[in-house]
ZATORKE-845542 format. One record per atom (N, C-alpha, C, O): x, y, z; residue in one letter. Coordinates in steps of 0.02 Angstrom, whole numbers, padded with zeros to 5 digits, always signed. Layout:
<lodrens>
XYZA ...
</lodrens>
This chain:
<lodrens>
-01513+01929+00750M -01487+01992+00737M -01419+01989+00705M -01374+01955+00730M -01410+02025+00651R -01347+02023+00616R -01292+02054+00656R -01301+02107+00687R -01235+02022+00656Q -01174+02048+00697Q -01152+02110+00659Q -01157+02114+00598Q -01127+02159+00698Q -01099+02221+00673Q -01036+02202+00630Q -00998+02160+00652Q -01022+02232+00570P -00965+02214+00530P -00902+02223+00567P -00897+02266+00612P -00852+02182+00549S -00791+02174+00586S -00753+02241+00585S -00731+02261+00639S -00744+02277+00531I -00708+02341+00533I -00751+02393+00574I -00723+02436+00609I -00814+02389+00569A -00855+02432+00605A -00846+02424+00677A -00842+02474+00713A -00842+02360+00702R -00829+02341+00769R -00760+02372+00792R -00755+02401+00846R -00713+02364+00752L -00646+02394+00765L -00649+02468+00777L -00623+02494+00826L -00680+02502+00731A -00681+02573+00732A -00728+02605+00786A -00715+02660+00810A -00782+02570+00803A -00831+02597+00846A -00814+02587+00920A -00842+02622+00962A -00771+02544+00937S -00758+02529+01008S -00727+02586+01043S -00685+02622+01014S -00746+02598+01106V -00711+02650+01144V -00655+02627+01185V -00623+02666+01220V -00640+02563+01183A -00581+02537+01212A -00551+02483+01170A -00581+02464+01120A -00491+02456+01189F -00460+02410+01143F -00437+02348+01184F -00382+02323+01170F -00473+02323+01231A -00451+02264+01269A -00446+02205+01222A -00411+02157+01239A -00480+02206+01164A -00471+02148+01121A -00406+02144+01094A -00391+02091+01068A -00362+02190+01095L -00292+02185+01076L -00260+02126+01105L -00222+02091+01071L -00274+02111+01168I -00246+02055+01202I -00294+01994+01194I -00275+01939+01177I -00358+02010+01208A -00406+01954+01214A -00416+01918+01148A -00415+01857+01145A -00426+01957+01094A -00447+01927+01032A -00396+01936+00980A -00410+01914+00924A -00343+01963+00990G -00289+01964+00944G -00312+01995+00876G -00314+01961+00825G -00330+02058+00879L -00352+02097+00825L -00407+02060+00786L -00404+02054+00725L -00456+02037+00823G -00517+02012+00793G -00523+01938+00792G -00572+01912+00766G -00476+01901+00818G -00483+01829+00820G -00456+01799+00885G -00409+01826+00914G -00484+01747+00907C -00464+01713+00968C -00397+01675+00957C -00384+01652+00902C -00355+01670+01008Q -00290+01645+00995Q -00277+01592+01052Q -00294+01602+01110Q -00246+01537+01031T -00231+01484+01079T -00168+01497+01115T -00124+01531+01089T -00162+01472+01174V -00103+01479+01218V -00043+01456+01180V +00009+01488+01186V -00047+01407+01143S +00012+01376+01105S +00036+01429+01054S +00095+01429+01037S -00007+01473+01029D +00017+01526+00983D +00062+01570+01019D +00105+01599+00987D +00058+01578+01083V +00099+01626+01119V +00159+01594+01152V +00214+01622+01151V +00149+01540+01179T +00200+01506+01222T +00235+01445+01198T +00287+01423+01224T +00204+01415+01144G +00228+01349+01123G +00194+01296+01162G +00169+01311+01216G +00193+01235+01138S +00157+01181+01169S +00186+01163+01235S +00245+01173+01247S +00145+01137+01280L +00174+01109+01342L +00208+01042+01339L +00246+01023+01383L +00192+01008+01284G +00228+00942+01280G +00209+00913+01211G +00171+00944+01174G +00234+00856+01194S +00224+00821+01132S +00172+00771+01134S +00159+00738+01083S +00141+00761+01191R +00089+00709+01194R +00027+00723+01146R +00007+00781+01138R +00001+00674+01117A -00055+00683+01074A -00116+00707+01109A -00130+00683+01164A -00153+00750+01082E -00217+00774+01110E -00273+00761+01063E -00263+00765+01002E -00332+00744+01088P -00390+00740+01044P -00409+00806+01014P -00387+00858+01040P -00449+00807+00958P -00469+00865+00930P -00508+00911+00980P -00545+00887+01023P -00496+00979+00972P -00533+01020+01020P -00610+01018+01017P -00636+01001+00964P -00646+01032+01068P -00719+01034+01061P -00742+01085+01011P -00706+01133+00998P -00797+01078+00983A -00821+01119+00925A -00838+01189+00952A -00825+01236+00913A -00864+01204+01006T -00883+01269+01026T -00850+01291+01090T -00829+01250+01130T -00843+01361+01101P -00811+01382+01165P -00845+01352+01226P -00811+01329+01272P -00914+01354+01225Q -00948+01331+01283Q -00932+01257+01299Q -00919+01239+01356Q -00934+01217+01249R -00915+01144+01254R -00845+01135+01277R -00830+01093+01319R -00801+01175+01248A -00732+01167+01270A -00721+01185+01341A -00680+01154+01374A -00757+01236+01367A -00755+01254+01441A -00779+01198+01483A -00755+01187+01539A -00831+01162+01455E -00860+01105+01495E -00812+01045+01495E -00801+01013+01546E -00783+01033+01436V -00738+00972+01434V -00677+00986+01478V -00663+00948+01524V -00642+01039+01465Y -00579+01049+01501Y -00594+01067+01577Y -00552+01057+01620Y -00655+01093+01591G -00672+01098+01663G -00679+01031+01697G -00661+01027+01756G -00703+00978+01664E -00709+00914+01694E -00638+00885+01705E -00625+00855+01757E -00594+00894+01658R -00525+00872+01668R -00488+00912+01720R -00448+00883+01757R -00501+00975+01725Y -00468+01017+01780Y -00489+00995+01845Y -00447+00988+01889Y -00555+00981+01856R -00581+00963+01922R -00555+00895+01942R -00549+00880+02001R -00541+00854+01893A -00513+00784+01908A -00436+00791+01926A -00410+00749+01961A -00402+00841+01902N -00331+00847+01911N -00311+00922+01912N -00277+00945+01866N -00330+00959+01961P -00317+01031+01962P -00248+01055+01962P -00236+01114+01949P -00197+01012+01976K -00133+01034+01982K -00093+01022+01915K -00036+01044+01908K -00124+00988+01869D -00086+00974+01807D -00086+01044+01764D -00137+01074+01746D -00023+01062+01752A -00014+01124+01717A -00045+01130+01644A -00075+01181+01625A -00037+01078+01607A -00063+01076+01541A -00138+01082+01540A -00167+01119+01499A -00172+01044+01587I -00246+01050+01590I -00266+01114+01612I -00314+01142+01584I -00233+01145+01663A -00254+01212+01686A -00249+01263+01636A -00292+01307+01630A -00193+01258+01594V -00186+01312+01543V -00242+01301+01488V -00271+01350+01465V -00256+01240+01469A -00310+01231+01420A -00373+01249+01445A -00413+01275+01406A -00389+01239+01509Y -00453+01259+01540Y -00453+01339+01542Y -00502+01370+01522Y -00401+01367+01563G -00397+01438+01564G -00412+01470+01492G -00447+01520+01486G -00383+01439+01442Q -00392+01466+01375Q -00463+01454+01353Q -00490+01496+01317Q -00496+01397+01372A -00565+01387+01356A -00611+01434+01388A -00660+01457+01358A -00594+01449+01451L -00636+01500+01487L -00630+01570+01453L -00680+01604+01444L -00574+01588+01435R -00561+01655+01403R -00601+01654+01337R -00637+01701+01323R -00595+01601+01297N -00633+01601+01233N -00710+01604+01239N -00747+01624+01194N -00730+01580+01301N -00800+01581+01315N -00821+01643+01355N -00878+01645+01380N -00777+01692+01360G -00796+01756+01392G -00794+01754+01469G -00812+01802+01503G -00772+01697+01497Q -00769+01691+01572Q -00701+01713+01600Q -00662+01674+01629Q -00689+01778+01590R -00622+01802+01602R -00599+01797+01679R -00544+01776+01695R -00646+01817+01722E -00624+01818+01794E -00612+01746+01813E -00566+01732+01851E -00651+01702+01790Q -00639+01629+01812Q -00572+01604+01783Q -00536+01567+01815Q -00557+01625+01722A -00492+01608+01690A -00431+01629+01733A -00383+01592+01745A -00439+01693+01755V -00382+01722+01800V -00378+01680+01866V -00323+01664+01889V -00437+01662+01895A -00435+01623+01958A -00403+01555+01947A -00359+01533+01985A -00425+01519+01892V -00396+01454+01878V -00319+01459+01866V -00280+01419+01893V -00300+01507+01827L -00228+01512+01813L -00187+01537+01869L -00128+01520+01876L -00218+01581+01911E -00182+01601+01972E -00167+01539+02018E -00112+01533+02046E -00215+01495+02026Q -00203+01431+02063Q -00151+01388+02028Q -00113+01353+02061Q -00151+01390+01964A -00102+01347+01926A -00031+01376+01939A +00016+01337+01944A -00021+01443+01943T +00044+01466+01956T +00070+01447+02028T +00129+01438+02039T +00021+01441+02076L +00036+01420+02144L +00058+01344+02146L +00104+01324+02181L +00022+01305+02107A +00033+01235+02103A +00095+01216+02062A +00123+01162+02071A +00116+01262+02015N +00172+01250+01969N +00217+01312+01967N +00225+01347+01916N +00247+01325+02026P +00290+01384+02032P +00349+01381+01980P +00385+01332+01972P +00353+01441+01946G +00409+01447+01897G +00391+01418+01828G +00432+01423+01782G +00336+01390+01818N +00317+01359+01753N +00303+01421+01705N +00254+01457+01715N +00344+01430+01657K +00341+01492+01616K +00279+01490+01570K +00251+01542+01553K +00259+01429+01551T +00199+01421+01509T +00139+01438+01545T +00094+01470+01517T +00134+01419+01610V +00076+01440+01650V +00075+01515+01663V +00023+01547+01660V +00139+01544+01679L +00145+01614+01688L +00121+01654+01627L +00087+01705+01634L +00139+01630+01566A +00120+01666+01507A +00041+01663+01503A +00011+01715+01489A +00009+01606+01514A -00056+01598+01511A -00097+01648+01563A -00147+01680+01548A -00067+01647+01624Y -00095+01690+01676Y -00085+01761+01655Y -00132+01800+01662Y -00033+01780+01633G -00024+01849+01611G -00071+01874+01559G -00095+01931+01562G -00086+01830+01509R -00132+01848+01458R -00208+01851+01486R -00250+01892+01465R -00220+01808+01532A -00286+01807+01563A -00294+01870+01603A -00349+01899+01604A -00244+01893+01635L -00248+01955+01675L -00256+02015+01627L -00292+02062+01644L -00224+02015+01571A -00230+02068+01525A -00301+02067+01495A -00330+02121+01486A -00329+02010+01480D -00400+02000+01452D -00446+02034+01505D -00496+02064+01485D -00431+02029+01569N -00476+02050+01622N -00465+02122+01642N -00498+02147+01688N -00417+02157+01608G -00404+02224+01623G -00357+02240+01675G -00350+02298+01693G -00319+02189+01704N -00269+02196+01756N -00201+02208+01724N -00157+02164+01728N -00191+02264+01691F -00134+02274+01646F -00072+02274+01680F -00027+02240+01656F -00060+02311+01737K +00002+02312+01767K +00027+02248+01794K +00086+02231+01787K -00018+02210+01824L -00002+02144+01852L +00010+02101+01790L +00058+02063+01791L -00026+02104+01739A -00015+02062+01676A +00054+02075+01652A +00090+02027+01637A +00077+02138+01647F +00143+02150+01622F +00197+02122+01667F +00248+02097+01643F +00188+02125+01731D +00239+02099+01775D +00241+02023+01770D +00296+01996+01771D +00183+01987+01766V +00180+01921+01759V +00211+01894+01690V +00248+01844+01689V +00193+01928+01638L +00222+01914+01574L +00298+01922+01576L +00333+01883+01542L +00325+01968+01611S +00396+01980+01616S +00431+01920+01645S +00489+01906+01628S +00397+01885+01687R +00425+01824+01724R +00416+01763+01682R +00444+01711+01700R +00379+01765+01625A +00368+01708+01584A +00422+01695+01532A +00425+01642+01501A +00466+01745+01525H +00527+01733+01486H +00583+01780+01511H +00573+01819+01557H +00637+01775+01484S +00697+01811+01515S +00737+01849+01458S +00734+01829+01400S +00772+01901+01476P +00811+01940+01427P +00862+01895+01391P +00879+01910+01334P +00886+01844+01419D +00938+01803+01389D +00903+01752+01341D +00935+01724+01296D +00836+01740+01351N +00799+01695+01306N +00731+01722+01291N +00681+01689+01306N +00726+01782+01260P +00662+01810+01250P +00618+01772+01202P +00642+01742+01154P +00553+01773+01216D +00503+01748+01171D +00468+01801+01131D +00433+01842+01160D +00475+01801+01067W +00450+01858+01027W +00378+01866+01033W +00355+01923+01031W +00339+01815+01041K +00268+01818+01047K +00250+01854+01114K +00204+01895+01115K +00285+01839+01167L +00271+01868+01232L +00294+01943+01231L +00262+01984+01263L +00348+01960+01196L +00367+02029+01186L +00312+02067+01152L +00293+02122+01173L +00285+02036+01099S +00230+02070+01065S +00164+02082+01110S +00129+02133+01109S +00154+02028+01148V +00095+02037+01196V +00108+02090+01245V +00065+02131+01258V +00172+02092+01277Q +00193+02143+01321Q +00179+02214+01289Q +00152+02260+01321Q +00198+02216+01228G +00188+02283+01191G +00114+02299+01193G +00096+02355+01211G +00072+02253+01176T +00000+02268+01178T -00029+02291+01245T -00073+02333+01248T +00002+02260+01303V -00016+02281+01367V +00007+02350+01379V -00032+02388+01408V +00065+02371+01360L +00089+02435+01368L +00044+02487+01329L +00031+02541+01354L +00021+02468+01267D -00021+02509+01231D -00089+02518+01269D -00121+02570+01264D -00109+02468+01304Q -00170+02471+01345Q -00162+02523+01397Q -00210+02557+01415Q -00103+02532+01423M -00090+02578+01478M -00070+02644+01447M -00048+02688+01484M -00077+02657+01381A -00055+02721+01348A +00016+02731+01354A +00038+02788+01351A +00055+02683+01362R +00130+02690+01365R +00156+02668+01294R +00187+02615+01287R +00142+02709+01242H +00150+02689+01174H +00222+02684+01153H +00241+02639+01117H +00260+02730+01176D +00336+02728+01155D +00366+02665+01183D +00406+02632+01149D +00350+02647+01243E +00380+02585+01271E +00354+02526+01237E +00390+02478+01227E +00287+02527+01218A +00258+02470+01184A +00298+02460+01116A +00313+02403+01097A +00315+02512+01081R +00348+02505+01017R +00412+02476+01023R +00433+02438+00979R +00450+02491+01078R +00514+02460+01091R +00512+02385+01102R +00558+02348+01085R +00455+02362+01131Y +00442+02292+01133Y +00432+02263+01066Y +00462+02212+01049Y +00390+02295+01027Y +00379+02271+00958Y +00445+02265+00914Y +00457+02218+00876Y +00484+02319+00925E +00547+02319+00889E +00594+02261+00911E +00632+02233+00871E +00591+02246+00975S +00632+02189+01001S +00606+02128+00973S +00647+02085+00956S +00540+02116+00966A +00510+02056+00940A +00529+02051+00864A +00542+01996+00839A +00532+02105+00831L +00549+02106+00760L +00622+02091+00745L +00641+02067+00691L +00659+02106+00794K +00739+02083+00785K +00743+02009+00787K +00790+01982+00758K +00701+01975+00818I +00698+01904+00824I +00665+01873+00762I +00689+01824+00734I +00609+01904+00744V +00571+01876+00685V +00560+01936+00635V +00504+01962+00634V +00607+01957+00598P +00597+02014+00552P +00539+01999+00503P +00532+01945+00475P +00498+02055+00496G +00442+02050+00452G +00381+02007+00476G +00335+01993+00438G +00382+01990+00536E +00324+01950+00563E +00259+01992+00559E +00256+02044+00593E +00208+01972+00521P +00151+02015+00514P +00109+02029+00575P +00076+02080+00579P +00109+01984+00621S +00066+01994+00680S +00095+02050+00724S +00059+02091+00751S +00165+02048+00730V +00200+02105+00766V +00193+02172+00730V +00179+02223+00761V +00203+02171+00665L +00197+02231+00624L +00126+02258+00631L +00117+02319+00638L +00077+02216+00630S +00004+02239+00639S -00003+02272+00705S -00032+02326+00708S +00022+02243+00761N +00014+02272+00825N +00052+02342+00824N +00026+02392+00850N +00111+02345+00795L +00146+02409+00789L +00104+02459+00752L +00097+02516+00775L +00073+02441+00693G +00032+02490+00660G -00025+02512+00701G -00043+02571+00698G -00057+02469+00739L -00110+02492+00778L -00092+02532+00836L -00133+02570+00860L -00033+02526+00861S -00003+02570+00909S +00003+02637+00882S -00015+02685+00917S +00026+02646+00823Y +00034+02712+00793Y -00038+02739+00780Y -00048+02800+00784Y -00086+02698+00765M -00150+02722+00751M -00186+02755+00813M -00227+02800+00808M -00165+02727+00870L -00191+02751+00934L -00168+02823+00952L -00201+02861+00987L -00105+02839+00923T -00082+02908+00936T -00088+02947+00875T -00051+02995+00865T -00137+02927+00831R -00157+02964+00771R -00101+02975+00722R -00103+03024+00684R -00052+02934+00723E +00007+02936+00676E -00008+02891+00620E +00024+02840+00611E -00063+02910+00578L -00089+02864+00529L -00040+02847+00474L -00040+02789+00454L +00000+02890+00447P +00046+02870+00398P +00096+02817+00424P +00112+02771+00386P +00121+02820+00482K +00164+02772+00508K +00124+02707+00521K +00150+02652+00511K +00064+02713+00543A +00020+02656+00553A +00015+02616+00485A +00025+02556+00483A +00000+02653+00432E -00009+02623+00371E +00055+02591+00346E +00055+02537+00317E +00112+02626+00358E +00178+02592+00332E +00189+02526+00367E +00209+02478+00335E +00178+02523+00433A +00188+02460+00468A +00139+02402+00441A +00158+02345+00428A +00077+02424+00435L +00024+02378+00417L +00033+02354+00337L +00013+02299+00319L +00061+02397+00298R +00074+02380+00232R +00129+02326+00229R +00126+02279+00189R +00182+02335+00274Q +00230+02285+00280Q +00201+02215+00295Q +00214+02164+00263Q +00159+02217+00349A +00123+02158+00367A +00082+02127+00311A +00083+02066+00298A +00045+02170+00278Y -00002+02156+00220Y +00040+02121+00166Y +00014+02076+00134Y +00103+02138+00155G +00143+02107+00101G +00169+02041+00114G +00195+02009+00069G +00164+02019+00177S +00184+01951+00195S +00141+01901+00173S +00080+01911+00176S +00167+01840+00149Q +00123+01782+00131Q +00087+01757+00192Q +00036+01723+00185Q +00113+01772+00254R +00079+01748+00311R +00027+01796+00340R +00000+01783+00394R +00013+01851+00305A -00038+01897+00329A -00106+01863+00331A -00124+01828+00284A -00144+01874+00384D -00211+01847+00385D -00267+01900+00379D -00254+01959+00366D -00326+01878+00388A -00383+01927+00381A -00379+01985+00432A -00402+02040+00418A -00351+01973+00489R -00346+02026+00541R -00303+02083+00517R -00321+02142+00524R -00244+02065+00487V -00196+02114+00458V -00231+02150+00403V -00224+02211+00401V -00268+02122+00359R -00304+02156+00307R -00360+02205+00333R -00369+02261+00308R -00397+02179+00383Q -00449+02220+00414Q -00413+02283+00447Q -00439+02339+00441Q -00358+02274+00480N -00327+02330+00510N -00299+02380+00463N -00301+02441+00476N -00272+02356+00408L -00250+02401+00354L -00304+02438+00328L -00297+02499+00321L -00363+02407+00311A -00424+02437+00285A -00445+02491+00330A -00462+02545+00307A -00445+02478+00396L -00466+02524+00445L -00421+02588+00446L -00446+02644+00448L -00358+02578+00443V -00310+02637+00445V -00320+02676+00381V -00325+02738+00383V -00322+02643+00324I -00334+02678+00258I -00401+02716+00261I -00403+02774+00240I -00458+02686+00286G -00518+02718+00288G -00517+02780+00334G -00550+02830+00321G -00478+02775+00389L -00473+02829+00437L -00438+02890+00403L -00446+02947+00425L -00400+02879+00351Q -00372+02931+00312Q -00417+02959+00259Q -00398+03006+00223Q -00475+02930+00252G -00520+02961+00202G -00520+02923+00133G -00554+02942+00085G -00481+02869+00132R -00475+02834+00064R -00521+02777+00062R -00498+02720+00061R -00584+02789+00063F -00633+02740+00071F -00639+02686+00016F -00649+02627+00032F -00632+02703-00043A -00634+02655-00096A -00577+02605-00090A -00588+02545-00098A -00518+02626-00076E -00460+02581-00065E -00472+02542-00006E -00456+02483-00008E -00499+02567+00048A -00513+02526+00110A -00563+02471+00090A -00552+02414+00109A -00617+02485+00052E -00667+02436+00034E -00638+02383-00006E -00656+02324+00002E -00593+02398-00051Q -00564+02351-00097Q -00523+02301-00050Q -00528+02240-00059Q -00485+02326-00003I -00447+02281+00037I -00491+02235+00081I -00477+02176+00091I -00547+02266+00106A -00591+02227+00145A -00628+02169+00110A -00650+02119+00139A -00633+02183+00046R -00668+02131+00007R -00629+02065-00001R -00657+02014-00021R -00568+02068+00016A -00527+02007+00014A -00552+01951+00060A -00541+01892+00047A -00588+01975+00118D -00611+01928+00165D -00684+01929+00180D -00709+01888+00218D -00721+01978+00150L -00789+01993+00164L -00828+01992+00101L -00801+02010+00049L -00892+01973+00101P -00938+01983+00042P -00939+02056+00026P -00932+02099+00070P -00947+02070-00038P -00950+02141-00060P -00997+02186-00023P -00983+02245-00010P -01055+02158-00007D -01103+02198+00028D -01081+02215+00098D -01093+02270+00122D -01049+02166+00132E -01024+02179+00199E -00963+02224+00200E -00954+02263+00247E -00923+02219+00152A -00866+02265+00144A -00884+02334+00138A -00852+02379+00167A -00940+02347+00095A -00966+02410+00083A -00997+02436+00147A -00988+02495+00162A -01032+02396+00185A -01064+02414+00243A -01013+02435+00295A -01024+02483+00332A -00957+02401+00299N -00905+02417+00347N -00882+02485+00328N -00881+02527+00372N -00863+02502+00269V -00834+02567+00252V -00885+02622+00257V -00869+02678+00277V -00948+02606+00236A -01001+02660+00247A -01009+02678+00320A -01018+02736+00337A -01006+02626+00366Y -01012+02637+00436Y -00952+02685+00462Y -00961+02733+00499Y -00894+02666+00437L -00833+02701+00457L -00837+02775+00436L -00821+02821+00475L -00859+02785+00369K -00864+02853+00343K -00916+02893+00384K -00906+02951+00402K -00973+02858+00399Q -01029+02893+00440Q -00998+02913+00508Q -01011+02968+00533Q -00959+02871+00537M -00933+02884+00607M -00883+02943+00602M -00883+02987+00645M -00839+02943+00550I -00789+02996+00547I -00824+03062+00535I -00807+03113+00565I -00875+03060+00491Q -00913+03123+00474Q -00947+03147+00541Q -00948+03208+00553Q -00972+03103+00582G -01003+03124+00645G -00953+03152+00689G -00969+03201+00724G -00891+03127+00692Q -00841+03155+00736Q -00822+03226+00713Q -00817+03271+00754Q -00814+03235+00649R -00796+03299+00627R -00851+03351+00639R -00836+03409+00653R -00912+03332+00634E -00965+03378+00650E -00963+03393+00726E -00975+03450+00747E -00947+03339+00769G -00943+03352+00836G -00890+03402+00856G -00900+03445+00899G -00830+03393+00822Q -00770+03435+00834Q -00788+03506+00820Q -00769+03553+00857Q -00828+03514+00762G -00846+03581+00745G -00886+03614+00800G -00885+03676+00806G -00922+03576+00839K -00968+03601+00891K -00927+03604+00958K -00953+03627+01009K -00863+03581+00957G -00826+03579+01018G -00839+03522+01065G -00821+03523+01123G -00872+03470+01036K -00895+03411+01080K -00851+03353+01073K -00842+03317+01122K -00820+03341+01014A -00779+03282+01005A -00709+03292+01036A -00680+03347+01033A -00683+03241+01066R -00617+03246+01102R -00564+03210+01057R -00506+03231+01055R -00583+03158+01022N -00535+03116+00981N -00544+03118+00909N -00598+03099+00887N -00497+03138+00868A -00504+03137+00797A -00505+03068+00767A -00532+03056+00713A -00474+03020+00805V -00466+02952+00783V -00498+02908+00835V -00481+02915+00893V -00545+02860+00817P -00576+02821+00868P -00529+02773+00894P -00482+02752+00860P -00541+02755+00959M -00506+02700+00986M -00525+02634+00954M -00584+02626+00938M -00482+02588+00944A -00496+02524+00910A -00505+02465+00951A -00469+02460+01000A -00544+02421+00938A -00546+02356+00968A -00491+02310+00933A -00506+02270+00888A -00433+02318+00956L -00376+02295+00918L -00369+02219+00922L -00323+02191+00892L -00299+02112+00899S -00294+02054+00889S -00255+02063+00897S -00220+02112+00886S -00241+01974+00939Q -00231+01967+00961Q -00179+01942+00965Q -00152+01890+00945Q -00158+02014+01016P -00151+01981+00993P -00139+01978+00963P -00142+01923+00936P -00087+02070+00910D -00116+02018+00868D -00094+01952+00898D -00134+01907+00912D -00030+01948+00905Q -00009+01879+00930Q +00017+01889+01004Q +00037+01841+01036Q 
</lodrens>
């Protein structure tokens, strides 16, 4: 069965837990958020999420108190969709390695993946400090606050992250999606266009910009942006799906049935 197009998946979702878990459409490694645990050489990662969970699971069972192994295993479990088990593994890792900020960061992200947003935010707050903030964790905390519909607070975290890394596309992308969730589409587009203009912008940024432009009814422009990363037929299918969904919502509103003018998004990872 063919997978639903990426922008369609973004637009059709009724929740946006993927903002933490998948980083706006892509899986993210713990090192993306926390930095590496050490400089020791590691073998290439296993080819599939399932195989990674098996490999790191064997290492974890051999040495369950090793922080680096626990974090790698927790990430592998998350990538394989085993979210509850990832939380359990990383919770034990925090007990075995009290005060380890890398473990706390991984645990906080796993909690967020699993929908434990309040606890996730509290744990992430302990993973760095006001005198030495980690911009990636500030951005993740912003996404958690967006999950809890605390959008104004979330944006303050994104702004704090941007003071450390001005113009960082992953943070700008999360900021844009935060505005999208409150139907402030021009502001969402402004932030996403800044992200789009960066040489470091990736496919997730472009997909998010295409989504926000499409939500404003500029479907041809949205399709053109989507084509940067998708085959022409798939880009067209994405935009056609989005157009159909918006039209359905408008018809529903006319009948007094629709509650939201803008769909909730399956937001990345994330982004960072």
